[in-house]
C-alpha positions as CSV (number, residue, x, y, z in Angstrom):
1,X,0.0,0.1,-0.3
2,X,2.9,2.6,0.6
3,X,4.3,1.4,-2.2
4,X,1.1,2.1,-4.4
5,X,1.2,5.8,-2.6
6,X,4.7,6.2,-3.2
7,X,3.9,5.7,-7.0
8,X,1.2,7.9,-7.0
9,X,3.5,10.7,-5.4
10,X,5.9,10.4,-7.9
11,X,3.4,10.6,-10.7
12,X,1.7,13.4,-9.2
13,X,4.8,15.4,-8.9
14,X,5.9,14.1,-12.2
15,X,2.7,15.8,-13.7
16,X,2.7,18.7,-12.0
17,X,6.4,19.2,-12.9
18,X,5.8,18.3,-16.7
19,X,2.8,21.0,-16.8
20,X,4.8,23.7,-15.4
21,X,7.5,22.9,-17.5
22,X,5.6,22.6,-20.8
23,X,2.5,25.1,-20.1
24,X,3.1,28.8,-20.3
25,X,0.8,32.0,-19.7
26,X,-0.7,34.3,-22.4
27,X,0.5,37.8,-22.3
28,X,-2.0,40.3,-23.5
29,X,0.1,41.8,-26.2
30,X,1.1,37.8,-27.5
31,X,-1.0,36.2,-30.5
32,X,-1.0,32.1,-29.9
33,X,-1.1,29.9,-32.7
34,X,-1.6,26.6,-32.8
35,X,-2.6,24.0,-36.0
36,X,-5.6,21.5,-36.2
37,X,-6.9,19.5,-39.0
38,X,-4.1,21.4,-41.0
39,X,-5.2,25.2,-40.3
40,X,-4.0,28.1,-38.2
41,X,-5.9,28.9,-35.2
42,X,-5.7,31.3,-32.7
43,X,-5.8,30.2,-28.7
44,X,-8.5,32.1,-26.1
45,X,-7.4,30.9,-23.3
46,X,-4.6,32.2,-20.8
47,X,-2.6,29.1,-20.6
48,X,-0.8,27.5,-23.7
49,X,1.6,24.2,-24.4
50,X,4.9,26.2,-25.8
51,X,5.7,23.0,-27.7
52,X,2.2,22.9,-29.5
53,X,1.9,26.8,-30.2
54,X,3.6,29.5,-31.6
55,X,3.2,33.0,-30.0
56,X,3.4,35.7,-31.8
57,X,3.9,39.7,-30.7
58,X,1.0,41.9,-31.3
59,X,3.3,45.1,-31.3
60,X,3.9,47.3,-34.4
61,X,7.2,46.7,-36.5
62,X,8.7,49.9,-38.2
63,X,8.8,50.2,-41.7
64,X,11.3,51.9,-43.7
65,X,12.2,52.2,-47.3
66,X,14.0,54.1,-50.0
67,X,12.9,53.2,-53.1
68,X,15.1,54.7,-56.2
69,X,12.7,54.8,-59.7
70,X,12.5,56.5,-62.9
71,X,10.1,59.3,-64.4
72,X,8.8,59.4,-67.6
73,X,11.8,60.3,-69.3
74,X,14.2,58.1,-67.1
75,X,14.5,60.5,-64.8
76,X,15.4,59.3,-61.9
77,X,13.5,60.0,-58.3
78,X,14.2,59.2,-54.8
79,X,11.1,58.5,-52.7
80,X,11.5,57.7,-48.5
81,X,8.5,55.6,-47.1
82,X,8.1,55.2,-43.2
83,X,5.5,53.4,-41.7
84,X,4.4,50.6,-38.9
85,X,2.9,47.1,-39.9
86,X,1.5,44.6,-37.1
87,X,0.1,41.1,-38.0
88,X,-3.4,40.5,-39.0
89,X,-5.5,38.5,-37.1
90,X,-7.8,38.1,-39.7
91,X,-5.3,36.7,-42.1
92,X,-2.9,34.8,-39.6
93,X,-2.8,31.8,-42.1
94,X,-1.3,34.1,-45.0
95,X,1.3,35.2,-42.7
96,X,2.3,31.8,-41.4
97,X,2.8,31.1,-45.2
98,X,5.1,34.1,-45.7
99,X,6.7,34.0,-42.6
100,X,7.0,30.2,-41.4
101,X,5.9,28.9,-38.4
102,X,8.7,30.9,-36.3
103,X,8.7,34.1,-33.7
104,X,10.2,36.3,-36.7
105,X,7.0,35.4,-38.8
106,X,6.0,39.3,-38.7
107,X,9.4,40.3,-39.5
108,X,9.8,38.3,-42.7
109,X,6.3,39.2,-43.9
110,X,7.5,42.7,-43.6
111,X,10.5,42.0,-45.5
112,X,8.5,40.8,-48.3
113,X,5.7,43.7,-47.9
114,X,8.5,46.0,-48.4
115,X,9.7,44.4,-51.9
116,X,5.9,44.7,-53.0
117,X,5.9,48.5,-52.0
118,X,8.9,49.0,-54.0
119,X,7.3,47.6,-57.3
120,X,4.0,49.3,-56.4
121,X,6.0,53.1,-56.1
122,X,7.8,52.2,-59.2
123,X,5.1,51.4,-61.4
124,X,3.6,54.9,-60.3
125,X,6.6,56.7,-61.3
126,X,7.1,55.1,-64.5
127,X,3.8,56.5,-65.7
128,X,4.0,60.2,-64.5
129,X,6.1,62.9,-65.2
130,X,9.0,64.0,-62.9
131,X,7.0,67.0,-62.2
132,X,3.8,65.7,-61.7
133,X,5.5,63.1,-59.3
134,X,3.9,64.3,-55.5
135,X,3.6,62.1,-52.2
136,X,-0.1,63.0,-51.9
137,X,-0.2,60.7,-55.6
138,X,2.3,58.2,-54.3
139,X,0.3,57.6,-51.1
140,X,-2.9,57.5,-52.8
141,X,-1.6,54.5,-55.2
142,X,-0.5,52.5,-52.3
143,X,-3.5,52.8,-50.3
144,X,-5.7,51.4,-53.4
145,X,-3.6,48.3,-52.5
146,X,-3.2,47.7,-48.8
147,X,-6.4,45.2,-48.5
148,X,-5.0,43.5,-51.3
149,X,-1.7,43.2,-49.2
150,X,-3.1,42.8,-46.0
151,X,-4.8,39.5,-47.4
152,X,-1.6,38.3,-49.3
153,X,0.8,38.5,-46.6
154,X,-0.7,39.0,-43.3
155,X,0.3,41.7,-42.6
156,X,-1.6,45.3,-41.6
157,X,0.2,48.5,-42.6
158,X,-1.7,50.9,-39.5
159,X,0.3,54.0,-41.2
160,X,2.6,54.7,-44.1
161,X,3.6,58.0,-45.2
162,X,6.1,59.8,-47.6
163,X,9.0,61.2,-45.9
164,X,10.9,62.8,-48.5
165,X,10.7,62.6,-52.4
166,X,13.5,64.2,-54.5
167,X,15.3,63.9,-57.7
168,X,18.5,62.1,-58.2
169,X,19.9,64.5,-60.2
170,X,20.8,68.0,-57.9
171,X,20.1,70.2,-61.2
172,X,16.3,68.5,-61.8
173,X,15.8,69.0,-58.2
174,X,16.8,72.6,-57.6
175,X,14.5,73.1,-60.8
176,X,11.4,71.3,-59.2
177,X,12.3,73.3,-55.6
178,X,12.2,76.3,-58.3
179,X,8.9,75.6,-59.5
180,X,7.2,73.8,-56.3
181,X,7.9,77.8,-54.9
182,X,6.8,79.3,-57.6
183,X,3.4,77.3,-57.1
184,X,3.2,77.8,-53.4
185,X,3.6,82.0,-54.4
186,X,1.3,81.8,-56.5
187,X,-1.0,80.0,-55.1
188,X,-0.2,82.4,-51.9
189,X,-1.3,85.3,-54.0
190,X,-4.6,83.2,-55.1
191,X,-5.4,83.1,-51.8
192,X,-4.9,86.4,-50.6
193,X,-6.8,87.5,-53.7
194,X,-9.8,85.3,-52.7
195,X,-9.4,86.7,-49.1
196,X,-9.3,90.3,-49.9
197,X,-12.0,89.7,-52.7
198,X,-14.2,87.6,-49.9
199,X,-13.7,90.5,-47.2
200,X,-14.9,92.8,-49.7
201,X,-18.0,91.1,-50.9
202,X,-18.4,90.5,-47.0
203,X,-17.9,94.6,-46.3
204,X,-20.2,95.4,-49.1
205,X,-22.7,93.0,-47.9
206,X,-22.4,94.5,-44.5
207,X,-22.3,98.2,-45.9
208,X,-25.9,97.1,-47.7
209,X,-27.4,95.8,-44.4
210,X,-26.4,98.7,-42.3
211,X,-27.9,101.3,-45.7
212,X,-31.0,99.2,-45.1
213,X,-30.9,99.2,-41.5
214,X,-30.7,102.7,-41.4
215,X,-33.2,103.7,-44.0
216,X,-35.9,101.4,-42.1
217,X,-34.9,103.4,-38.8
218,X,-35.5,106.7,-40.9
219,X,-38.7,105.4,-41.9
220,X,-39.1,104.5,-38.5
221,X,-38.7,107.7,-37.2
222,X,-41.0,109.6,-40.3
223,X,-43.6,107.4,-39.2
224,X,-42.9,108.2,-35.5
225,X,-42.7,111.8,-36.4
226,X,-45.7,111.5,-38.4
227,X,-47.5,110.0,-35.4
228,X,-46.3,113.1,-33.1
229,X,-47.4,115.6,-35.7
230,X,-50.6,114.0,-35.6
231,X,-51.1,113.6,-31.6
232,X,-49.6,117.6,-31.6
233,X,-52.4,118.5,-34.6
234,X,-55.0,116.8,-32.5
235,X,-54.1,118.5,-28.9
236,X,-54.2,122.0,-30.9
237,X,-57.4,121.1,-32.2
238,X,-58.8,120.3,-28.9
239,X,-57.2,123.3,-27.1
240,X,-59.0,125.4,-29.7
241,X,-61.9,123.9,-29.1
242,X,-62.0,123.9,-25.6
243,X,-61.3,127.8,-25.8
244,X,-63.7,128.2,-28.3
245,X,-66.3,126.7,-25.8
246,X,-65.3,128.8,-23.1
247,X,-65.3,131.8,-25.4
248,X,-68.7,130.7,-26.3
249,X,-69.9,130.2,-22.2
250,X,-68.4,133.9,-21.5
251,X,-70.5,135.8,-24.6
252,X,-73.4,133.6,-23.7
253,X,-72.7,134.6,-19.9
254,X,-72.1,138.5,-21.1
255,X,-75.2,138.4,-22.9
256,X,-77.4,137.2,-20.0
257,X,-76.0,139.4,-18.0
258,X,-76.4,142.4,-20.5
259,X,-80.5,141.0,-20.8
260,X,-80.5,141.3,-17.1
261,X,-78.8,145.0,-16.9
262,X,-81.2,145.7,-20.1
263,X,-84.4,144.7,-18.1
264,X,-83.3,146.3,-14.7
265,X,-80.9,149.3,-15.7
266,X,-80.8,150.2,-11.6
267,X,-78.5,147.1,-11.4
268,X,-75.7,149.2,-13.4
269,X,-74.7,150.5,-10.0
270,X,-74.1,147.4,-8.5
271,X,-71.2,146.1,-11.1
272,X,-67.7,146.3,-10.0
273,X,-67.1,149.3,-13.2
274,X,-69.5,151.5,-11.4
275,X,-68.2,151.1,-8.2
276,X,-64.5,151.6,-9.4
277,X,-65.4,155.0,-11.2
278,X,-67.1,156.5,-8.4
279,X,-64.6,156.2,-6.1
280,X,-62.2,157.4,-9.1
281,X,-64.3,160.3,-9.3
282,X,-64.7,160.9,-5.7
283,X,-60.8,161.5,-5.4
284,X,-60.6,164.6,-8.0
285,X,-60.8,167.6,-6.7
286,X,-64.5,169.5,-7.1
287,X,-65.9,166.1,-8.1
288,X,-69.6,165.6,-8.0
289,X,-71.4,162.5,-8.2
290,X,-74.4,163.0,-10.8
291,X,-77.1,160.3,-11.3
292,X,-79.9,161.4,-13.6
293,X,-83.0,158.6,-12.8
294,X,-85.9,158.9,-14.9
295,X,-89.4,159.3,-13.7
296,X,-89.9,155.5,-15.1
297,X,-86.8,154.1,-13.8
298,X,-87.6,155.6,-10.3
299,X,-91.0,154.2,-10.6
300,X,-89.7,150.6,-11.5
301,X,-87.0,150.5,-9.4
302,X,-87.5,149.3,-5.5
303,X,-88.3,152.0,-2.8
304,X,-85.6,150.2,-0.6
305,X,-83.0,150.5,-3.3
306,X,-83.7,154.0,-4.1
307,X,-83.4,154.5,-0.3
308,X,-80.1,153.4,-0.1
309,X,-78.6,155.2,-2.8
310,X,-80.1,158.4,-2.0
311,X,-78.8,158.0,1.6
312,X,-75.4,157.1,-0.2
313,X,-75.2,160.2,-2.5
314,X,-76.3,162.5,0.4
315,X,-73.5,161.2,2.6
316,X,-71.1,161.6,-0.3
317,X,-72.3,165.1,-0.8
318,X,-72.1,166.2,2.9
319,X,-68.5,165.0,2.8
320,X,-67.7,167.4,-0.1
321,X,-69.4,170.3,1.3
322,X,-67.2,170.0,5.0
323,X,-63.9,169.7,3.0
C-alpha cells in the first residue's frame, strides 16, 4: 500500500513538473497560434503548451524603405517611405505561409511587403512625369493596394507616409524646387486675392445691410414724427375747441348779464365798474357824482334800493361840502 502511494505521489509530482515545464501563461500582447486539421488557429485560453503553440507579438514593426525609381523620360527620383506594420488576425494563415512557423514571422512578412511596396512605387513613377510625381499621388496609389497586401501577406500597414521625394539629379531637384516655390507663391497670391475679394464682398454686404437698417430706421422715425405731429395737431385742435367753448360760454354769460342789465338798469350801480368809477371820481378835486334817473326808472325800481342810493349820495355830498 505504501508503495502504491509513493508511486502515485511520484506520478503527481512528475505531472505537475511536466505541466510547469510545458504550459505558459499567455501575455495580453501575444497571439498564440496552433495547428489543427491543417489550419492555423488562435488559442483563446490564458494558458498554452509551448511545444504545440507559436506565440507572436502583437506589437508594431517599423517600416522604412528608400526607393529609387525612374519617371517618364528616365529621370530618377528617390522616395523614402516610413510606416508601421502589425500582424493581421483575420489573415493569420497568410502570415504563416509567408513568414513561416517562426517567432519572427512578422519580420519576414514585412520584408516581403517592402518588396511589394517598392514595386508599386516604381509602377506609379514610371507612368508619371517627374513634375507631377507627388507624395499625395504616391500614397493614393499605395493605399489602393493595402487591402490586397494584408490579404496576401497577413500584415496590416497601420500607418504609411512619404518622408521625402526628391529628384536624383541635383539640377533637376533644384528646378523642381524652384517650380514648387513658384507654385506655392502663386497659390499664396491666389489665396490672398480670394481673401481680399471675400473681405470686400463681406464689407459690401455689411454696408448694404447697415444702409438698409438705416433706411428702415429713418422710415420708422418719419412714421413716429408723423404720429407725433398728428398727436400735436389733435391736441391743438382740442385746445382751440376748448378755447372756443369757453369763449362761447363767456359770451353767453355776458349776453345773459347784458339782458339782465337791460331789463333792470338800476343794477348798473352794483357792478364793479360803477363802484370803481365812483371811487375814482371822488378822488378828483370839485368832483361831484351826478345820477340821472327818469321817472320811469324811479317808478320801476324798488323803494328800498332807491332809498339806499339816496342816502349814499347824500353822505358823499355832505362830505364834499365839509372838505
